[in-house]
C-alpha positions as CSV (number, residue, x, y, z in Angstrom):
1,X,-37.9,16.4,-10.9
2,X,-35.6,14.6,-8.5
3,X,-36.1,13.6,-4.9
4,X,-34.7,15.6,-2.0
5,X,-31.5,13.6,-1.8
6,X,-28.8,13.5,-0.7
7,X,-27.2,12.8,-4.1
8,X,-23.7,12.1,-5.4
9,X,-22.7,14.2,-8.4
10,X,-20.0,12.9,-10.7
11,X,-18.6,15.1,-13.5
12,X,-16.2,14.1,-16.3
13,X,-14.9,16.2,-19.2
14,X,-12.0,15.5,-21.6
15,X,-8.8,17.0,-20.5
16,X,-9.9,17.6,-16.9
17,X,-9.7,15.6,-13.7
18,X,-13.0,13.9,-12.8
19,X,-14.9,15.2,-9.9
20,X,-17.2,13.5,-7.4
21,X,-19.2,15.2,-4.6
22,X,-21.5,13.4,-2.2
23,X,-24.2,14.6,0.2
24,X,-25.8,17.1,-2.3
25,X,-29.4,18.1,-1.6
26,X,-31.7,18.9,-4.6
27,X,-32.4,22.4,-3.3
28,X,-28.7,23.3,-3.0
29,X,-27.2,25.8,-5.5
30,X,-24.1,24.0,-6.9
31,X,-21.0,25.4,-8.5
32,X,-18.7,22.9,-10.2
33,X,-15.0,23.7,-10.8
34,X,-12.9,21.2,-12.8
35,X,-9.1,21.2,-12.8
36,X,-6.9,20.4,-15.7
37,X,-6.1,16.7,-15.6
38,X,-2.6,15.8,-14.3
39,X,-0.8,12.5,-14.2
40,X,2.1,10.6,-12.7
41,X,4.4,8.4,-14.8
42,X,7.4,6.3,-14.1
43,X,8.9,2.9,-14.0
44,X,9.1,0.1,-11.4
45,X,12.0,-2.3,-11.1
46,X,13.6,-5.0,-8.9
47,X,15.9,-3.2,-6.4
48,X,18.5,-6.0,-6.6
49,X,18.6,-6.7,-10.4
50,X,17.2,-3.6,-12.0
51,X,14.8,-5.8,-14.0
52,X,11.4,-4.2,-14.8
53,X,8.4,-5.6,-12.9
54,X,5.6,-6.8,-15.2
55,X,2.7,-6.4,-12.7
56,X,2.4,-3.6,-10.2
57,X,-0.3,-1.9,-8.1
58,X,-0.1,1.9,-8.2
59,X,-2.1,4.1,-5.8
60,X,-2.2,7.9,-5.7
61,X,-4.6,9.2,-3.1
62,X,-7.8,7.2,-3.6
63,X,-7.0,6.3,-7.2
64,X,-5.6,2.8,-7.4
65,X,-4.9,0.6,-10.4
66,X,-3.4,-2.9,-11.0
67,X,-1.3,-2.5,-14.1
68,X,0.3,-4.9,-16.5
69,X,3.4,-2.8,-17.4
70,X,5.5,-2.6,-20.5
71,X,9.1,-2.7,-19.4
72,X,8.0,-1.7,-15.9
73,X,6.5,1.6,-17.0
74,X,3.2,3.0,-15.6
75,X,1.0,6.0,-16.1
76,X,-1.7,7.1,-13.7
77,X,-4.0,10.0,-14.8
78,X,-7.3,11.5,-13.6
79,X,-5.5,13.6,-10.9
80,X,-5.4,17.3,-10.1
81,X,-1.9,19.0,-10.4
82,X,0.2,19.1,-7.2
83,X,1.9,16.9,-4.6
84,X,0.6,13.4,-4.0
85,X,1.7,10.4,-2.0
86,X,2.4,7.5,-4.4
87,X,2.3,3.9,-3.2
88,X,3.7,1.1,-5.4
89,X,3.5,-2.6,-4.6
90,X,4.0,-5.8,-6.6
91,X,3.5,-9.5,-5.8
92,X,6.4,-10.9,-3.8
93,X,7.9,-7.4,-3.1
94,X,7.8,-4.9,-0.3
95,X,5.7,-1.9,-1.0
96,X,7.2,1.6,-1.2
97,X,5.7,5.1,-0.6
98,X,7.1,8.4,-1.8
99,X,5.9,11.9,-2.6
100,X,5.5,12.8,-6.2
101,X,4.4,15.8,-8.3
102,X,1.4,15.3,-10.6
103,X,1.7,17.5,-13.7
104,X,-0.6,18.4,-16.6
105,X,-1.2,15.4,-18.8
106,X,-1.6,17.5,-22.0
107,X,2.2,18.3,-22.1
108,X,4.1,15.0,-21.5
109,X,7.4,16.9,-21.8
110,X,6.7,18.3,-18.3
111,X,6.2,14.9,-16.6
112,X,8.8,13.7,-14.2
113,X,10.0,10.2,-14.7
114,X,9.4,8.6,-11.3
115,X,11.8,5.6,-10.7
116,X,10.7,3.2,-8.0
117,X,12.9,0.3,-6.9
118,X,11.2,-2.4,-4.9
119,X,13.1,-4.9,-2.7
120,X,12.1,-8.5,-2.6
121,X,9.7,-9.0,0.3
122,X,10.7,-10.9,3.4
123,X,8.6,-13.5,5.0
124,X,8.0,-14.4,8.7
125,X,6.7,-17.8,9.8
126,X,5.9,-18.4,13.4
127,X,3.9,-19.9,16.2
128,X,2.2,-18.3,19.1
129,X,2.1,-20.2,22.4
130,X,0.6,-19.5,25.8
131,X,2.5,-19.6,29.1
132,X,2.0,-23.4,29.3
133,X,3.5,-24.0,25.8
134,X,0.1,-24.7,24.2
135,X,-0.6,-23.2,20.7
136,X,-2.9,-20.1,20.7
137,X,-5.5,-20.0,18.0
138,X,-7.1,-16.7,16.7
139,X,-4.3,-14.5,18.0
140,X,-3.7,-11.4,15.9
141,X,-0.1,-10.9,14.7
142,X,1.2,-7.7,13.1
143,X,4.6,-6.4,12.0
144,X,5.8,-2.9,13.1
145,X,8.7,-1.5,11.0
146,X,11.6,-0.2,13.0
147,X,11.7,2.8,10.7
148,X,10.6,4.2,7.4
149,X,14.0,5.0,5.8
150,X,14.1,5.2,2.0
151,X,10.3,5.3,1.9
152,X,10.0,1.6,2.8
153,X,7.1,0.5,5.0
154,X,5.6,-2.7,6.2
155,X,4.1,-4.6,3.3
156,X,0.5,-5.2,2.6
157,X,0.3,-8.5,4.5
158,X,2.2,-7.0,7.4
159,X,0.0,-3.9,7.6
160,X,-3.1,-5.9,7.7
161,X,-1.7,-8.5,10.0
162,X,-2.4,-12.2,10.3
163,X,-4.5,-14.5,12.5
164,X,-3.1,-17.7,13.9
165,X,-4.7,-21.0,12.9
166,X,-5.7,-23.9,15.2
167,X,-2.0,-24.8,15.6
168,X,-1.1,-21.3,16.6
169,X,0.8,-20.8,13.3
170,X,0.9,-17.6,11.2
171,X,2.7,-16.2,8.1
172,X,3.4,-12.6,7.2
173,X,4.8,-11.8,3.8
174,X,5.9,-8.9,1.5
175,X,7.7,-7.2,4.5
176,X,10.5,-4.7,3.9
177,X,14.0,-5.6,4.8
178,X,15.4,-4.1,8.1
179,X,14.6,-4.2,11.8
180,X,11.0,-5.2,12.6
181,X,9.0,-5.9,15.7
182,X,6.4,-8.7,15.7
183,X,3.5,-8.1,18.0
184,X,1.0,-10.9,18.9
185,X,-2.1,-10.0,20.9
186,X,-5.2,-11.7,22.4
187,X,-7.7,-10.6,25.0
188,X,-5.3,-12.1,27.6
189,X,-2.3,-10.0,26.7
190,X,0.4,-9.5,24.1
191,X,3.9,-10.7,23.2
192,X,6.6,-8.9,21.2
193,X,9.8,-10.0,19.4
194,X,12.4,-8.1,17.5
195,X,13.7,-9.5,14.3
196,X,15.9,-8.4,11.4
197,X,14.6,-9.1,7.9
198,X,16.7,-9.7,4.8
199,X,15.3,-8.9,1.3
200,X,13.8,-12.2,-0.1
201,X,14.6,-14.0,3.2
202,X,12.5,-15.9,5.7
203,X,12.6,-15.9,9.4
204,X,11.0,-18.3,11.9
205,X,9.9,-17.1,15.3
206,X,8.1,-18.4,18.4
207,X,6.3,-16.0,20.7
208,X,4.9,-16.8,24.1
209,X,2.0,-14.9,25.6
210,X,2.0,-14.2,29.3
């Protein structure tokens, strides 16, 4: 006998996508439906040189893996067939997101070869000052991309933001090239600065809070 719950049920079977369901009560009649396992496969390369990237992080839905690739190739299984949003990132590069189609893993001839080119990430170094010119510690700084053309978005560090140190300094890295707005905020107010980022480049900025 089992307790009243709630319980989490996890089901795995060869050739099928794994299933996990939470909040199951012991008195509940449960019907489990498994779907044929599908996967996404492709390759990741440097957008400027075409060289394959040896280490990439691939995420489809909630399934994420850090992969050591062979010639930049990756495979991600355990999915149900259909459309998914794929997110690919690599150390030193700007992340990219795109829509892909997961197809049955049993017949590899059906798989689309997803090709992902990542641009070298840009870096922003800066300092946040108050109206008197004194450095502001613990200010939160984030980058807001000017657009999402070609599937490029603000990189991992940019999305999470940064917090200034005791000298008011911050660093944001792995940002996509293009127009970008930097926003610094404290309880007292916020400051904003527009910058243009180049792939692999670095920009220095100074923002003053009101």
